Backbone bond lengths (Angstrom), bond angles and torsions (degrees), N, CA, C in turn:
res aa  C-N    CA-C-N  psi(-1)  N-CA   C-N-CA  omega(-1)  CA-C   N-CA-C  phi
1 X - - - 1.471 - - 1.524 111.12 -
2 X 1.314 115.95 46.52 1.462 120.76 -177.15 1.526 112.73 -72.87
3 X 1.338 117.28 -12.92 1.462 120.89 177.66 1.525 111.02 -120.08
4 X 1.311 116.96 25.35 1.458 120.70 -178.01 1.522 110.62 -56.76
5 X 1.327 115.94 128.33 1.454 121.31 179.24 1.510 114.66 82.99
6 X 1.324 118.55 -4.52 1.465 121.56 -179.03 1.528 110.80 -83.61
7 X 1.330 114.83 150.49 1.459 122.04 178.26 1.525 107.82 -116.07
8 X 1.337 114.88 114.07 1.466 120.22 -171.52 1.522 111.83 -113.47
9 X 1.317 114.62 139.69 1.467 122.18 171.15 1.522 107.01 -109.85
10 X 1.321 116.60 120.69 1.465 120.89 176.94 1.525 107.96 -112.77
11 X 1.323 115.96 104.47 1.462 120.88 179.78 1.530 108.04 -87.76
12 X 1.320 115.86 123.67 1.456 120.66 -173.02 1.511 110.53 92.37
13 X 1.332 116.55 36.06 1.470 121.35 -176.49 1.517 112.73 -84.33
14 X 1.334 117.36 -7.72 1.454 120.60 -179.78 1.515 112.18 -72.74
15 X 1.301 115.77 175.06 1.457 121.54 -173.06 1.516 110.98 -121.04
16 X 1.335 116.55 118.88 1.464 120.62 170.20 1.523 108.27 -68.95
17 X 1.330 118.99 135.70 1.461 120.32 -179.83 1.528 111.86 -55.80
18 X 1.320 116.09 136.91 1.459 120.93 179.56 1.515 110.87 170.29
19 X 1.318 116.25 178.99 1.460 120.47 -175.87 1.526 113.21 -98.25
20 X 1.323 117.10 8.45 1.462 121.67 174.44 1.523 108.19 -129.62
21 X 1.321 117.16 178.43 1.455 120.40 179.89 1.522 110.08 -97.85
22 X 1.343 116.26 145.07 1.452 121.20 179.98 1.515 112.04 -88.66
23 X 1.322 115.78 166.14 1.466 120.89 -177.01 1.524 112.86 -58.88
24 X 1.326 117.06 -45.32 1.454 120.24 -176.24 1.508 112.98 -63.21
25 X 1.342 116.39 -46.89 1.472 118.87 179.56 1.519 111.11 -66.23
26 X 1.321 117.45 -37.82 1.466 120.20 178.88 1.525 110.82 -64.24
27 X 1.343 116.85 -43.45 1.470 120.16 178.59 1.525 110.46 -61.72
28 X 1.330 116.94 -47.60 1.459 120.90 179.90 1.530 110.78 -60.13
29 X 1.318 116.85 -40.77 1.464 122.11 -179.35 1.526 111.70 -64.54
30 X 1.327 116.11 -47.14 1.463 120.49 -179.75 1.524 110.78 -65.94
31 X 1.324 116.96 -41.67 1.466 119.94 -179.90 1.532 111.01 -62.07
32 X 1.336 116.89 -43.70 1.462 120.45 179.09 1.526 110.44 -64.19
33 X 1.320 116.41 -41.83 1.465 121.14 178.29 1.516 111.39 -60.50
34 X 1.344 116.04 -32.69 1.461 120.99 -177.63 1.530 112.85 -90.37
35 X 1.337 116.22 10.91 1.459 119.88 170.28 1.511 117.13 103.61
36 X 1.333 118.48 0.58 1.468 120.21 -178.12 1.526 111.88 -83.37
37 X 1.321 115.27 150.29 1.453 121.56 164.89 1.524 106.15 -84.30
38 X 1.318 117.48 131.46 1.469 119.98 -171.05 1.524 111.68 -122.43
39 X 1.339 115.23 125.06 1.457 122.13 170.10 1.519 106.79 -93.18
40 X 1.330 115.95 112.93 1.468 122.14 -176.79 1.525 108.88 -92.86
41 X 1.319 116.28 108.13 1.462 121.62 -174.77 1.528 109.83 -106.52
42 X 1.322 115.70 136.81 1.458 120.01 175.76 1.521 108.13 -154.87
43 X 1.316 116.66 162.36 1.466 119.77 179.40 1.526 110.91 -72.40
44 X 1.352 117.12 -21.55 1.459 122.25 176.66 1.513 110.02 -113.91
45 X 1.329 117.43 124.90 1.464 119.69 -176.23 1.524 111.95 -62.41
46 X 1.331 117.33 -38.12 1.462 119.90 -177.78 1.526 111.32 -58.99
47 X 1.323 116.75 -42.00 1.468 120.05 179.06 1.526 111.29 -68.31
48 X 1.315 116.07 -41.12 1.466 119.62 176.87 1.517 110.59 -62.29
49 X 1.332 116.14 -43.01 1.456 121.36 -177.91 1.526 111.44 -66.24
50 X 1.328 116.66 -36.31 1.464 120.37 179.17 1.525 110.95 -60.47
51 X 1.334 116.14 -45.21 1.461 120.07 177.97 1.519 110.97 -68.23
52 X 1.323 117.02 -45.69 1.461 121.25 -177.84 1.526 111.46 -59.98
53 X 1.325 116.56 -42.25 1.466 120.18 -179.41 1.518 111.14 -64.23
54 X 1.311 116.23 -34.86 1.461 121.19 -177.78 1.518 112.32 -71.37
55 X 1.323 117.27 -32.16 1.471 120.11 -173.63 1.530 113.54 -110.98
56 X 1.331 117.45 -3.41 1.460 120.09 -176.68 1.511 113.03 78.53
57 X 1.327 116.34 31.56 1.458 121.51 179.62 1.512 111.93 -100.25
58 X 1.334 115.58 -168.64 1.463 122.88 179.15 1.520 108.30 -115.74
59 X 1.323 117.34 129.61 1.461 122.20 -179.07 1.522 110.80 -90.90
60 X 1.337 114.90 143.94 1.468 119.03 178.17 1.525 108.81 -150.26
61 X 1.309 116.06 133.14 1.465 122.69 178.65 1.515 109.87 -98.36
62 X 1.341 117.00 131.89 1.462 119.56 -179.72 1.514 110.84 -154.95
63 X 1.327 115.23 150.00 1.454 123.22 172.75 1.521 107.43 -103.97
64 X 1.336 117.04 106.46 1.466 120.05 -173.92 1.523 113.12 -76.75
65 X 1.328 117.61 -6.88 1.466 118.71 179.95 1.518 112.51 -79.75
66 X 1.331 117.49 -1.82 1.465 120.63 176.61 1.522 109.06 -120.01
67 X 1.310 116.33 147.79 1.458 120.94 179.48 1.526 110.98 -61.71
68 X 1.312 117.00 -32.82 1.463 119.76 178.70 1.522 111.20 -65.87
69 X 1.324 116.57 -30.97 1.463 120.10 178.25 1.519 111.49 -64.85
70 X 1.326 116.57 -47.30 1.457 120.68 178.23 1.513 111.82 -61.04
71 X 1.327 116.26 -44.07 1.458 120.60 179.73 1.523 111.34 -62.77
72 X 1.332 116.17 -37.80 1.462 120.38 179.83 1.525 111.58 -66.95
73 X 1.327 116.73 -36.62 1.468 120.72 178.09 1.522 110.39 -61.33
74 X 1.316 116.51 -47.35 1.461 120.39 -178.76 1.523 110.48 -67.27
75 X 1.320 116.83 -37.98 1.464 120.24 177.18 1.527 110.53 -61.13
76 X 1.317 116.29 -38.35 1.470 120.16 178.91 1.528 110.87 -67.03
77 X 1.332 116.80 -40.69 1.461 120.31 177.78 1.527 110.59 -63.36
78 X 1.317 116.55 -40.33 1.467 120.57 178.11 1.525 110.72 -65.54
79 X 1.332 115.79 -40.69 1.462 120.23 -178.92 1.529 111.95 -65.40
80 X 1.321 115.99 -46.02 1.467 119.97 -174.02 1.524 113.97 -86.24
81 X 1.335 116.62 -34.25 1.462 120.14 -172.43 1.528 114.15 -118.65
82 X 1.318 116.83 -11.75 1.450 120.15 -177.40 1.512 114.44 82.04
83 X 1.331 117.04 8.07 1.464 120.94 179.67 1.515 110.46 155.99
84 X 1.318 115.51 -166.21 1.464 120.79 -179.50 1.522 109.80 -147.99
85 X 1.322 115.41 140.89 1.460 121.93 177.39 1.524 112.06 -113.31
86 X 1.337 116.43 -24.07 1.465 121.14 -173.68 1.525 109.36 -138.83
87 X 1.322 116.15 136.04 1.461 122.11 172.06 1.512 108.54 -124.75
88 X 1.329 116.24 124.11 1.457 122.35 175.03 1.520 108.61 -110.51
89 X 1.324 116.59 119.24 1.463 121.51 175.39 1.522 108.80 -98.93
90 X 1.338 115.40 95.84 1.457 121.04 -177.26 1.522 109.80 -118.79
91 X 1.311 115.74 60.78 1.459 120.42 179.27 1.521 108.59 -126.65
92 X 1.312 116.06 129.45 1.460 119.65 178.07 1.512 110.68 -161.19
93 X 1.304 116.64 130.94 1.462 121.47 176.46 1.523 108.59 -125.56
94 X 1.322 115.19 162.97 1.460 120.88 177.41 1.518 109.16 -155.37
95 X 1.324 115.57 -165.08 1.456 120.22 176.59 1.509 113.17 65.16
96 X 1.333 116.02 -158.04 1.456 121.36 175.49 1.507 115.33 59.48
97 X 1.342 117.06 37.84 1.464 120.78 -179.63 1.510 113.53 112.69
98 X 1.336 117.57 -4.28 1.461 120.20 174.48 1.526 108.92 -72.13
99 X 1.316 116.47 158.46 1.456 120.61 -179.89 1.516 109.97 173.40
100 X 1.328 118.28 -166.25 1.465 120.62 175.68 1.532 110.62 -59.75
101 X 1.321 116.21 160.74 1.468 120.79 -173.90 1.530 112.69 -56.74
102 X 1.315 117.19 -32.57 1.465 119.39 -174.40 1.527 113.41 -83.40
103 X 1.333 117.55 -7.11 1.466 118.93 -179.59 1.526 113.68 -128.92
104 X 1.324 118.72 -10.99 1.465 121.55 -176.86 1.522 111.11 -58.91
105 X 1.312 115.34 145.19 1.457 122.21 -179.38 1.533 110.44 -84.69
106 X 1.320 117.08 135.44 1.461 121.01 -176.90 1.525 111.89 -61.61
107 X 1.325 116.87 -41.76 1.461 119.86 -179.70 1.523 110.81 -63.62
108 X 1.330 116.84 -39.02 1.458 120.68 178.15 1.523 110.35 -65.43
109 X 1.311 116.94 -41.34 1.466 121.18 179.02 1.532 109.95 -58.95
110 X 1.322 116.09 -48.41 1.462 120.28 -179.14 1.527 111.30 -63.26
111 X 1.325 116.59 -42.42 1.468 120.60 -178.47 1.522 111.38 -64.33
112 X 1.312 117.06 -45.06 1.463 121.51 -177.96 1.525 110.97 -67.36
113 X 1.315 117.04 -43.81 1.468 119.80 177.79 1.530 111.27 -64.30
114 X 1.307 115.75 -37.33 1.455 120.94 -178.93 1.524 111.47 -63.10
115 X 1.327 116.59 -42.62 1.461 121.20 -178.93 1.521 111.43 -79.19
116 X 1.328 116.69 -53.26 1.470 120.53 -170.79 1.521 114.04 -72.12
117 X 1.316 116.84 -37.77 1.464 119.77 -176.32 1.529 112.50 -103.93
118 X 1.316 116.55 -57.19 1.463 119.31 -177.94 1.520 111.41 -61.04
119 X 1.339 116.08 -39.64 1.465 119.66 179.92 1.508 112.12 -61.56
120 X 1.342 116.59 -43.44 1.469 120.42 178.53 1.521 110.77 -64.04
121 X 1.339 115.87 -43.84 1.467 119.58 -179.88 1.523 111.63 -61.58
122 X 1.333 117.51 -47.31 1.460 120.33 -177.86 1.528 111.37 -63.44
123 X 1.323 116.84 -37.38 1.467 119.78 178.61 1.517 110.60 -67.23
124 X 1.339 116.20 -43.56 1.464 119.99 177.41 1.527 110.47 -61.86
125 X 1.322 115.90 -45.07 1.477 120.01 -179.64 1.518 110.96 -56.11
126 X 1.325 116.18 -44.07 1.460 120.28 -179.31 1.526 112.08 -68.80
127 X 1.335 116.41 -31.77 1.466 120.76 -173.88 1.522 113.86 -84.62
128 X 1.323 117.72 -21.71 1.470 120.79 -172.34 1.536 113.62 -53.53
129 X 1.334 120.39 -46.95 1.475 117.97 -179.78 1.524 113.09 -56.56
130 X 1.328 117.16 -44.82 1.471 120.59 -179.93 1.521 110.96 -66.85
131 X 1.335 117.02 -38.31 1.455 120.28 -178.56 1.526 111.70 -73.46
132 X 1.320 117.38 -30.85 1.473 119.45 174.47 1.522 110.16 -65.85
133 X 1.314 115.55 -37.70 1.466 119.49 179.78 1.527 111.15 -64.68
134 X 1.332 116.61 -38.10 1.469 120.77 -177.50 1.526 113.39 -95.76
135 X 1.343 116.17 -3.63 1.472 121.61 -172.33 1.530 109.10 52.43
136 X 1.314 113.47 56.51 1.451 121.17 -171.99 1.512 114.72 -90.63
137 X 1.344 114.34 -168.02 1.460 121.72 -173.90 1.519 111.17 -133.50
138 X 1.326 114.97 142.89 1.464 122.77 175.25 1.521 107.84 -116.09
139 X 1.326 116.34 135.28 1.461 121.18 173.38 1.529 107.60 -126.71
140 X 1.321 116.07 118.67 1.460 122.10 177.44 1.530 109.36 -98.66
141 X 1.317 116.29 140.55 1.463 120.60 178.36 1.524 108.12 -97.70
142 X 1.330 115.19 107.16 1.459 121.87 179.97 1.528 109.49 -104.12
143 X 1.309 116.15 -161.84 1.460 120.19 -173.24 1.522 111.31 -151.41
144 X 1.316 115.36 151.05 1.460 120.77 174.07 1.521 111.17 -59.53
145 X 1.329 116.41 -22.03 1.466 120.43 176.46 1.519 111.55 -62.10
146 X 1.330 117.96 -17.03 1.458 120.87 176.44 1.524 111.97 -71.31
147 X 1.320 116.20 -17.22 1.459 121.66 -176.50 1.521 113.28 -112.38
148 X 1.317 116.76 -24.94 1.465 120.10 -175.20 1.517 109.76 -149.31
149 X 1.327 115.79 153.15 1.455 120.29 178.92 1.512 111.15 133.15
150 X 1.329 115.49 165.25 1.464 119.29 -179.01 1.518 112.49 -152.66
151 X 1.320 117.36 4.87 1.462 119.45 -172.13 1.527 114.53 -118.17
152 X 1.339 116.79 0.01 1.469 120.32 -179.23 1.525 108.24 -138.20
153 X 1.320 116.87 71.24 1.447 121.60 -169.02 1.533 112.57 -58.74
154 X 1.319 117.80 -42.57 1.466 120.56 -178.56 1.526 110.67 -67.92
155 X 1.321 116.84 -46.56 1.463 120.46 -179.69 1.525 110.78 -63.15
156 X 1.336 116.04 -44.62 1.470 120.36 -178.82 1.529 111.05 -61.47
157 X 1.319 116.86 -45.65 1.460 120.74 -179.07 1.527 110.73 -67.40
158 X 1.326 116.65 -39.46 1.467 119.44 -179.20 1.522 111.11 -62.47
159 X 1.323 117.26 -39.33 1.464 120.30 -179.20 1.533 111.37 -78.34
160 X 1.325 117.77 -32.90 1.467 119.71 173.75 1.522 109.69 -63.51
161 X 1.321 115.95 -40.11 1.460 120.23 177.79 1.527 111.04 -67.87
162 X 1.323 117.13 -33.93 1.466 119.67 176.38 1.527 110.38 -63.59
163 X 1.328 117.35 -37.88 1.467 119.99 175.84 1.527 110.48 -59.18
164 X 1.328 115.75 -45.70 1.463 120.21 -179.83 1.537 110.61 -66.57
165 X 1.338 116.49 -38.66 1.458 121.35 175.66 1.528 110.06 -58.50
166 X 1.315 116.34 -42.25 1.468 121.53 179.38 1.520 111.05 -58.95
167 X 1.333 116.91 -47.40 1.460 120.83 -178.59 1.526 111.23 -66.90
168 X 1.317 116.55 -39.96 1.461 120.55 -179.84 1.526 111.22 -64.67
169 X 1.321 116.55 -45.44 1.466 120.80 179.41 1.525 110.45 -65.05
170 X 1.341 116.29 -39.58 1.461 119.95 179.45 1.522 111.17 -59.53
171 X 1.322 116.87 -46.17 1.462 120.38 -176.76 1.526 112.57 -74.08
172 X 1.305 117.79 -37.64 1.460 119.99 -177.15 1.523 112.65 -76.04
173 X 1.331 116.68 -13.00 1.461 119.39 -179.10 1.524 113.86 -119.69
174 X 1.320 117.30 3.23 1.461 120.30 -177.93 1.531 111.65 -60.41
175 X 1.302 116.86 -41.50 1.465 119.52 -177.97 1.525 112.20 -67.70
176 X 1.328 116.33 -14.98 1.462 121.13 177.80 1.529 111.65 -97.01
177 X 1.339 116.20 2.60 1.454 120.21 177.77 1.507 115.36 81.93
178 X 1.337 117.43 9.22 1.467 121.29 178.78 1.521 109.07 -92.57
179 X 1.332 116.05 127.38 1.462 120.95 177.38 1.527 110.14 -100.22
180 X 1.336 116.18 147.12 1.460 120.89 177.64 1.521 109.10 -141.35
181 X 1.320 115.97 121.32 1.463 122.09 -179.78 1.524 109.44 -134.79
182 X 1.315 116.59 166.96 1.461 120.88 177.91 1.523 110.06 -132.35
183 X 1.306 115.40 148.98 1.464 122.80 172.98 1.523 106.67 -104.10
184 X 1.329 115.54 123.70 1.463 121.21 -179.15 1.528 107.66 -99.65
185 X 1.325 115.85 100.64 1.460 121.19 -173.10 1.525 112.37 -83.48
186 X 1.315 114.33 140.37 1.452 121.23 170.92 1.524 109.46 -92.30
187 X 1.313 116.63 -145.16 1.461 121.32 -178.76 1.525 109.85 -77.55
188 X 1.327 115.98 119.42 1.454 121.87 -176.26 1.528 110.19 -120.92
189 X 1.320 115.56 147.27 1.465 121.33 178.68 1.531 108.15 -93.18
190 X 1.317 115.26 83.72 1.460 122.24 178.70 1.528 109.35 -124.21
191 X 1.327 117.96 161.66 1.465 119.50 179.78 1.526 113.75 -56.69
192 X 1.333 117.25 -39.84 1.463 119.14 -179.45 1.522 111.26 -66.75
193 X 1.329 116.36 -37.59 1.460 120.17 -177.59 1.521 112.78 -76.25
194 X 1.315 116.91 -31.74 1.466 120.14 -175.53 1.525 111.85 -104.28
195 X 1.315 116.93 -62.38 1.460 119.50 -173.97 1.523 112.91 -65.31
196 X 1.336 116.36 -45.20 1.464 119.46 -179.29 1.525 111.11 -65.58
197 X 1.338 117.20 -45.49 1.466 120.75 179.67 1.519 110.27 -64.28
198 X 1.331 117.50 -38.70 1.467 121.29 178.68 1.521 110.88 -61.23
199 X 1.339 116.24 -42.72 1.463 119.94 179.56 1.524 111.88 -65.44
200 X 1.320 116.14 -39.26 1.470 120.49 -177.10 1.521 111.51 -72.80
201 X 1.334 116.53 -41.05 1.466 120.71 -174.25 1.520 114.14 -93.61
202 X 1.325 116.20 -18.87 1.454 119.46 -176.81 1.516 114.12 80.47
203 X 1.326 117.15 6.81 1.462 121.48 178.46 1.523 109.07 -82.24
204 X 1.315 117.14 134.26 1.455 122.50 179.55 1.533 110.23 -58.07
205 X 1.349 118.58 135.45 1.466 120.79 -178.69 1.529 113.29 -55.06
206 X 1.326 117.11 -38.82 1.455 119.91 178.64 1.516 112.05 -64.11
207 X 1.316 116.44 -42.60 1.462 120.80 179.28 1.529 110.30 -67.55
208 X 1.319 116.29 -37.45 1.464 120.79 179.07 1.527 109.93 -65.33
209 X 1.326 116.68 -43.37 1.467 120.01 178.16 1.527 110.94 -61.86
210 X 1.318 116.37 -43.73 1.467 120.25 -178.84 1.525 110.97 -62.16
211 X 1.321 116.78 -41.72 1.464 121.29 179.42 1.524 110.85 -64.05
212 X 1.329 117.07 -44.34 1.459 121.02 -178.70 1.532 111.03 -69.75
213 X 1.315 116.68 -40.76 1.467 119.75 177.93 1.516 111.75 -57.30
214 X 1.310 116.25 -41.35 1.473 121.24 -175.59 1.526 112.29 -64.84
215 X 1.325 117.51 -18.40 1.464 120.83 -177.94 1.532 113.22 -87.74
216 X 1.337 117.32 -9.37 1.468 121.31 -173.77 1.531 110.17 -93.08
217 X 1.350 118.48 123.75 1.463 120.79 179.76 1.528 113.80 -61.72
218 X 1.335 117.80 -40.72 1.454 121.38 -174.49 1.528 110.97 -80.83
219 X 1.317 115.79 105.22 1.468 123.19 177.07 1.528 113.95 63.06
220 X 1.335 117.29 12.85 1.463 121.03 -178.73 1.524 110.80 47.84
221 X 1.342 114.89 48.36 1.464 119.08 -177.49 1.524 109.60 -150.33
222 X 1.325 115.67 135.67 1.459 120.89 178.42 1.522 111.73 -64.35
223 X 1.317 115.36 161.01 1.447 120.54 168.66 1.516 109.64 -83.03
224 X 1.334 115.58 -179.38 1.457 119.58 176.35 1.524 109.50 -136.63
225 X 1.309 115.41 -179.67 1.463 120.17 -174.18 1.529 112.57 -64.94
226 X 1.323 117.99 -24.91 1.463 120.03 177.66 1.523 110.44 -68.57
227 X 1.323 117.15 -31.61 1.467 120.02 174.45 1.531 110.09 -63.82
228 X 1.320 115.56 -42.65 1.462 120.27 176.58 1.521 110.84 -61.35
229 X 1.328 115.48 -46.68 1.460 120.63 -176.78 1.526 112.01 -63.50
230 X 1.322 117.46 -40.64 1.464 120.19 -179.24 1.527 111.55 -67.96
231 X 1.332 116.71 -35.43 1.465 120.01 175.73 1.521 110.40 -67.07
232 X 1.322 116.20 -41.75 1.464 120.83 178.49 1.528 110.58 -64.16
233 X 1.324 116.39 -39.12 1.466 120.85 178.09 1.525 110.67 -58.74
234 X 1.312 116.72 -46.80 1.461 120.01 179.43 1.520 111.58 -61.21
235 X 1.331 117.10 -49.53 1.461 120.78 -176.03 1.526 112.09 -67.04
236 X 1.325 117.23 -29.74 1.467 120.50 -179.27 1.521 112.43 -83.70
237 X 1.330 116.76 -19.07 1.461 121.08 -174.77 1.527 111.44 -84.94
238 X 1.320 114.84 168.75 1.459 120.40 178.18 1.526 111.73 -70.58
239 X 1.313 117.74 -11.43 1.464 120.69 175.06 1.529 110.90 -63.44
240 X 1.328 116.06 -23.39 1.470 121.38 179.80 1.524 110.89 -106.50
241 X 1.329 117.61 29.56 1.463 121.77 -172.77 1.527 113.46 -63.76
242 X 1.342 117.61 -17.57 1.466 120.37 179.47 1.534 111.59 -110.36
243 X 1.309 115.78 18.63 1.465 121.05 -179.24 1.521 109.63 -115.72
244 X 1.322 116.57 118.71 1.457 121.68 173.88 1.525 108.76 -149.26
245 X 1.320 116.07 148.70 1.460 120.66 -177.68 1.516 113.31 75.25
246 X 1.341 117.31 20.61 1.466 120.81 -179.35 1.525 110.59 -94.96
247 X 1.327 115.62 142.79 1.462 122.74 172.94 1.523 105.93 -113.14
248 X 1.321 116.41 97.22 1.462 122.59 -171.71 1.522 111.41 -88.88
249 X 1.342 118.31 113.40 1.465 119.79 176.96 1.525 110.74 -72.05
250 X 1.316 116.32 129.23 1.459 122.82 171.18 1.518 104.66 -125.47
251 X 1.323 115.42 82.35 1.465 119.28 -163.80 1.522 114.99 -148.00
252 X 1.328 117.57 12.72 1.465 119.29 178.42 1.516 113.61 62.47
253 X 1.325 116.87 23.92 1.456 120.62 177.05 1.510 115.73 91.40
254 X 1.321 118.17 4.21 1.458 120.02 -175.86 1.522 112.56 -63.50
255 X 1.333 117.46 -39.38 1.459 119.79 -178.14 1.519 111.69 -72.71
256 X 1.324 117.74 -17.91 1.455 120.56 179.71 1.519 112.58 -67.60
257 X 1.322 116.46 -21.01 1.462 119.52 -179.30 1.526 113.32 -106.81
258 X 1.325 117.82 7.88 1.450 120.29 176.74 1.528 108.67 -64.01
259 X 1.318 117.59 129.81 1.444 121.08 -178.59 1.516 113.66 87.62
């Protein structure tokens, strides 16, 4: 019951189809298990509702790329819970024309930046008043691609900017008691990382898993969404009450060898 009495918003709580669990659903599940009331937000109501029904949460559909979407999320938290203590920004897209700088598609760049960076900013902007009132916590889900890579320019830049957004929000809200941290994920075995990539590339899921596992220093094995959820639980809980502006690697040691 490490989150007993807490009111959490998990943006991206829906589940991409696949044979494993995604980060958003795992975070929502762990938070509910630890005593939080959870608003499960997703761009599709059916996906939000699936997670909410499983954990006893509240489902809400929203488009985070518009300011009205962020405002609606906070309004829903106020309506159902009377406020908010935790905001999880777990939204990230890629592909669809992304690539190295010399070949990436402009429309893909705009779309990815709009969702991954602008969406997180607008949601945070809308949530800050409620989080200042509760002296709450924000956890952004970033990626090792923010530190290394050369083949997904839009995704890499969007996540690098999310890291900077995390530090800026942490410092500008520290005096108000609001903490903001990010989890920098390495290679994870989630439906979006495996099933979606397999469908797009035509690579067999087993072969894709084997290739990704071989790149991880720790036990030559990817992490999973429960690793993400447990890190988010710590950063959102009062156990991390003196931690803000941190970029926590959850990557099996991959970032330790960057450079």
